[in-house]
C-alpha positions as a Python dict, from the first residue, in 0.01 Angstrom:
ca = {
    (1, 'M'): (0, 0, 0),
    (2, 'A'): (-375, -17, -60),
    (3, 'M'): (-490, -299, -285),
    (4, 'S'): (-748, -344, -559),
    (5, 'I'): (-1024, -605, -539),
    (6, 'D'): (-1158, -785, -845),
    (7, 'V'): (-1467, -1000, -793),
    (8, 'S'): (-1591, -1226, -1072),
    (9, 'G'): (-1883, -1468, -1082),
    (10, 'L'): (-1942, -1454, -707),
    (11, 'N'): (-2219, -1679, -577),
    (12, 'A'): (-2278, -1694, -201),
    (13, 'Y'): (-2484, -1962, -31),
    (14, 'Y'): (-2641, -2019, 309),
    (15, 'G'): (-2678, -2395, 297),
    (16, 'K'): (-2872, -2459, -25),
    (17, 'F'): (-3006, -2104, -45),
    (18, 'L'): (-2832, -1890, -307),
    (19, 'A'): (-2820, -1544, -144),
    (20, 'V'): (-2598, -1366, -397),
    (21, 'R'): (-2586, -1449, -767),
    (22, 'D'): (-2311, -1391, -1020),
    (23, 'V'): (-2167, -1067, -882),
    (24, 'S'): (-1868, -919, -1067),
    (25, 'I'): (-1717, -590, -951),
    (26, 'T'): (-1380, -413, -947),
    (27, 'I'): (-1289, -194, -648),
    (28, 'E'): (-1008, 53, -698),
    (29, 'P'): (-731, 105, -441),
    (30, 'R'): (-751, 411, -215),
    (31, 'S'): (-1119, 468, -281),
    (32, 'V'): (-1447, 438, -91),
    (33, 'T'): (-1707, 208, -245),
    (34, 'A'): (-2060, 203, -102),
    (35, 'F'): (-2289, -100, -123),
    (36, 'I'): (-2656, 3, -112),
    (37, 'G'): (-2985, -178, -157),
    (38, 'P'): (-3294, -301, 31),
    (39, 'S'): (-3275, -542, 323),
    (40, 'G'): (-3208, -897, 209),
    (41, 'C'): (-3042, -799, -119),
    (42, 'G'): (-2708, -958, -24),
    (43, 'K'): (-2487, -650, 17),
    (44, 'S'): (-2356, -754, 361),
    (45, 'T'): (-2306, -1109, 234),
    (46, 'V'): (-2093, -977, -53),
    (47, 'L'): (-1897, -764, 196),
    (48, 'R'): (-1825, -1063, 421),
    (49, 'S'): (-1720, -1265, 116),
    (50, 'L'): (-1442, -1013, 49),
    (51, 'N'): (-1243, -1126, 353),
    (52, 'R'): (-1368, -1483, 393),
    (53, 'M'): (-1593, -1402, 688),
    (54, 'H'): (-1897, -1548, 510),
    (55, 'E'): (-1760, -1902, 530),
    (56, 'V'): (-1740, -1877, 911),
    (57, 'I'): (-2120, -1919, 920),
    (58, 'P'): (-2212, -2291, 940),
    (59, 'G'): (-2322, -2420, 599),
    (60, 'A'): (-2219, -2101, 419),
    (61, 'R'): (-1995, -2114, 112),
    (62, 'V'): (-1875, -1906, -180),
    (63, 'E'): (-1819, -1979, -549),
    (64, 'G'): (-1631, -1758, -792),
    (65, 'K'): (-1315, -1552, -756),
    (66, 'V'): (-1211, -1267, -531),
    (67, 'L'): (-873, -1133, -640),
    (68, 'L'): (-672, -910, -407),
    (69, 'D'): (-412, -742, -629),
    (70, 'G'): (-443, -1040, -863),
    (71, 'E'): (-424, -1318, -601),
    (72, 'D'): (-735, -1528, -539),
    (73, 'I'): (-811, -1513, -165),
    (74, 'Y'): (-1006, -1840, -204),
    (75, 'G'): (-707, -2017, -360),
    (76, 'P'): (-613, -2362, -224),
    (77, 'N'): (-300, -2247, -40),
    (78, 'I'): (-439, -1924, 106),
    (79, 'D'): (-466, -1893, 486),
    (80, 'P'): (-799, -1724, 570),
    (81, 'V'): (-648, -1578, 889),
    (82, 'N'): (-394, -1388, 681),
    (83, 'V'): (-673, -1274, 448),
    (84, 'R'): (-864, -1127, 744),
    (85, 'R'): (-550, -954, 865),
    (86, 'T'): (-498, -795, 523),
    (87, 'I'): (-868, -710, 484),
    (88, 'G'): (-990, -570, 815),
    (89, 'M'): (-1353, -537, 917),
    (90, 'V'): (-1559, -298, 1129),
    (91, 'F'): (-1905, -418, 1225),
    (92, 'Q'): (-2247, -257, 1256),
    (93, 'R'): (-2240, -225, 1634),
    (94, 'P'): (-1924, -117, 1812),
    (95, 'N'): (-1772, -433, 1957),
    (96, 'P'): (-1469, -345, 2169),
    (97, 'F'): (-1365, -599, 2430),
    (98, 'P'): (-1562, -423, 2707),
    (99, 'T'): (-1353, -516, 3012),
    (100, 'M'): (-1020, -487, 2832),
    (101, 'S'): (-837, -155, 2852),
    (102, 'I'): (-835, 87, 2560),
    (103, 'F'): (-464, 12, 2512),
    (104, 'H'): (-513, -364, 2508),
    (105, 'N'): (-814, -336, 2275),
    (106, 'V'): (-594, -177, 2010),
    (107, 'A'): (-299, -407, 2079),
    (108, 'A'): (-502, -732, 2076),
    (109, 'G'): (-445, -817, 1710),
    (110, 'L'): (-75, -735, 1731),
    (111, 'R'): (-32, -969, 2027),
    (112, 'L'): (-211, -1247, 1841),
    (113, 'A'): (33, -1190, 1554),
    (114, 'G'): (328, -1232, 1791),
    (115, 'T'): (423, -873, 1877),
    (116, 'H'): (489, -839, 2252),
    (117, 'R'): (762, -575, 2287),
    (118, 'K'): (611, -298, 2498),
    (119, 'S'): (774, -8, 2313),
    (120, 'E'): (656, -140, 1978),
    (121, 'L'): (304, -194, 2107),
    (122, 'Q'): (298, 159, 2250),
    (123, 'D'): (406, 308, 1917),
    (124, 'V'): (145, 118, 1718),
    (125, 'V'): (-135, 187, 1969),
    (126, 'E'): (-65, 561, 1956),
    (127, 'R'): (-35, 562, 1577),
    (128, 'S'): (-359, 366, 1538),
    (129, 'L'): (-554, 584, 1782),
    (130, 'R'): (-427, 894, 1603),
    (131, 'G'): (-530, 735, 1273),
    (132, 'A'): (-880, 683, 1414),
    (133, 'N'): (-894, 1044, 1543),
    (134, 'L'): (-927, 916, 1900),
    (135, 'W'): (-584, 974, 2056),
    (136, 'N'): (-650, 1318, 2205),
    (137, 'E'): (-972, 1194, 2367),
    (138, 'V'): (-824, 885, 2533),
    (139, 'K'): (-447, 940, 2572),
    (140, 'D'): (-484, 1002, 2948),
    (141, 'R'): (-701, 696, 3013),
    (142, 'L'): (-549, 418, 2807),
    (143, 'S'): (-573, 182, 3105),
    (144, 'K'): (-950, 235, 3139),
    (145, 'P'): (-1195, -22, 2993),
    (146, 'G'): (-1292, 24, 2628),
    (147, 'G'): (-1654, -38, 2724),
    (148, 'G'): (-1657, 293, 2916),
    (149, 'L'): (-1632, 502, 2599),
    (150, 'S'): (-1930, 657, 2420),
    (151, 'G'): (-2079, 472, 2123),
    (152, 'G'): (-1901, 688, 1868),
    (153, 'Q'): (-1571, 656, 2054),
    (154, 'Q'): (-1615, 279, 2075),
    (155, 'Q'): (-1663, 260, 1698),
    (156, 'R'): (-1347, 466, 1642),
    (157, 'L'): (-1169, 235, 1889),
    (158, 'C'): (-1279, -61, 1673),
    (159, 'I'): (-1139, 118, 1367),
    (160, 'A'): (-811, 177, 1554),
    (161, 'R'): (-803, -193, 1643),
    (162, 'A'): (-861, -284, 1278),
    (163, 'I'): (-586, -58, 1139),
    (164, 'A'): (-332, -154, 1409),
    (165, 'V'): (-242, -472, 1219),
    (166, 'Q'): (-182, -263, 904),
    (167, 'P'): (-447, -402, 668),
    (168, 'Q'): (-466, -296, 303),
    (169, 'V'): (-846, -293, 288),
    (170, 'L'): (-1112, -188, 541),
    (171, 'L'): (-1464, -330, 520),
    (172, 'M'): (-1735, -147, 717),
    (173, 'D'): (-2079, -302, 764),
    (174, 'E'): (-2316, -15, 846),
    (175, 'P'): (-2064, 137, 1089),
    (176, 'C'): (-2288, 433, 1179),
    (177, 'S'): (-2628, 266, 1215),
    (178, 'A'): (-2606, 255, 1597),
    (179, 'L'): (-2459, 605, 1634),
    (180, 'D'): (-2599, 954, 1692),
    (181, 'P'): (-2563, 1221, 1419),
    (182, 'I'): (-2252, 1385, 1570),
    (183, 'S'): (-2072, 1050, 1605),
    (184, 'T'): (-2183, 958, 1253),
    (185, 'L'): (-2025, 1276, 1116),
    (186, 'A'): (-1700, 1194, 1299),
    (187, 'I'): (-1690, 848, 1141),
    (188, 'E'): (-1768, 990, 795),
    (189, 'D'): (-1487, 1246, 831),
    (190, 'L'): (-1257, 964, 940),
    (191, 'I'): (-1350, 751, 637),
    (192, 'D'): (-1260, 1043, 411),
    (193, 'E'): (-917, 1067, 578),
    (194, 'L'): (-852, 692, 580),
    (195, 'K'): (-911, 646, 207),
    (196, 'S'): (-573, 806, 134),
    (197, 'T'): (-417, 495, 291),
    (198, 'Y'): (-675, 217, 260),
    (199, 'T'): (-921, 73, 11),
    (200, 'I'): (-1258, 107, 187),
    (201, 'V'): (-1588, -70, 121),
    (202, 'I'): (-1891, 37, 324),
    (203, 'V'): (-2241, -110, 345),
    (204, 'T'): (-2503, 153, 429),
    (205, 'H'): (-2880, 194, 426),
    (206, 'N'): (-2833, 570, 441),
    (207, 'M'): (-2852, 715, 90),
    (208, 'Q'): (-2718, 1053, 204),
    (209, 'Q'): (-2422, 883, 367),
    (210, 'A'): (-2341, 687, 52),
    (211, 'A'): (-2357, 1010, -149),
    (212, 'R'): (-2133, 1191, 101),
    (213, 'V'): (-1855, 940, 163),
    (214, 'S'): (-1817, 719, -144),
    (215, 'D'): (-1641, 754, -477),
    (216, 'R'): (-1834, 467, -638),
    (217, 'T'): (-2164, 304, -548),
    (218, 'A'): (-2295, -47, -612),
    (219, 'F'): (-2670, -101, -599),
    (220, 'F'): (-2789, -451, -514),
    (221, 'N'): (-3147, -574, -536),
    (222, 'I'): (-3348, -889, -485),
    (223, 'A'): (-3417, -1033, -829),
    (224, 'G'): (-3766, -1147, -726),
    (225, 'F'): (-3940, -1278, -418),
    (226, 'G'): (-3721, -1547, -261),
    (227, 'E'): (-3460, -1521, -535),
    (228, 'P'): (-3093, -1435, -490),
    (229, 'G'): (-2946, -1086, -479),
    (230, 'E'): (-2812, -925, -792),
    (231, 'L'): (-2573, -640, -860),
    (232, 'I'): (-2800, -409, -1060),
    (233, 'E'): (-2571, -113, -1121),
    (234, 'Y'): (-2219, 2, -1032),
    (235, 'D'): (-2085, 343, -1124),
    (236, 'D'): (-1938, 667, -995),
    (237, 'T'): (-2145, 783, -699),
    (238, 'S'): (-2227, 1114, -870),
    (239, 'T'): (-2369, 922, -1167),
    (240, 'I'): (-2569, 676, -954),
    (241, 'F'): (-2736, 959, -764),
    (242, 'S'): (-2793, 1199, -1054),
    (243, 'R'): (-2851, 990, -1364),
    (244, 'P'): (-2864, 614, -1291),
    (245, 'S'): (-2895, 394, -1596),
    (246, 'N'): (-3133, 144, -1434),
    (247, 'K'): (-3493, 220, -1336),
    (248, 'Q'): (-3467, 1, -1024),
    (249, 'T'): (-3172, 208, -904),
    (250, 'E'): (-3360, 533, -959),
    (251, 'E'): (-3667, 405, -774),
    (252, 'Y'): (-3458, 291, -479),
    (253, 'I'): (-3250, 605, -431),
    (254, 'T'): (-3560, 828, -466),
    (255, 'G'): (-3740, 625, -199),
    (256, 'R'): (-4009, 474, -418),
    (257, 'F'): (-3929, 126, -291),
    (258, 'G'): (-3696, -51, -48),
}
C-alpha cells in the first residue's frame, strides 16, 4: 500500500553549509509530485532526504521530521537500510550493474534481503520487468548483461530493480535527463501507470515534463546568493502552471529566470 510523506521543518546541511531551509510539505499516497527549481535550489537534496540518502554524503546531516505514514524515518530506532527499501530511488543516469545479467540486476535487492529460492526470484523478476514495461523486450535475453541495453531500457531496468523489493514510495532524480525523446516518453508513460501503486516524487528541470506527469508541483528557489534553498510554492500542478500565487514561481516557469 502506497504511503504518505509529511515533511516538517526540514533543514539539510553539507558540513556547515545550510543547503535547504525549513521545508514543510505533505505528499499524498498514489500521486506524482514534481520538484522544480533552478540549479542549486536544493530540490535533489530534499529528495535524498526523503529516504535518508543525504546522510550518506560525508559531513551531511538533516534536521526536522520526515514522517512516512506517521512514523519518523529519522527516529532513533529506525534502520536506514529498511527506509531505503521502503522508499526506492532511481537516479539521473541509468546505473544498472553493467556486467551482471538483466535477471540478476532485478534480483539483486531480493538476494540482499535474503530471498534465494529460484522460483520466487523468477516470479518477482518477471513481475518487476512487466511493471517497468520491459518484459516483452528482454524476456528472451535475461542472461545477457544489463549494460547491453539502450539508455531508455537501462533506466526501465533500474525502475524494475527498484520495484522488485516492493517499496511504497519511488523517488526519481531527473530520470529522463540522459535519455532521448522516445525513451523519455516511455518513462513518462510508465510513471503514469506506476502511480496507481506507488507514491512517486520526481525532480525535473523540464517544465513540460512536470506539467505532463505530476499531480502536484513544488517550486524551490535560492533565497539569495549563497543562501539556502526555500520551498516557495506547492500546489496542484494545474494551478502552479496556470495561476501561481508567487511571482518567483511565475517567472521561473515562464523562463524569465533560472
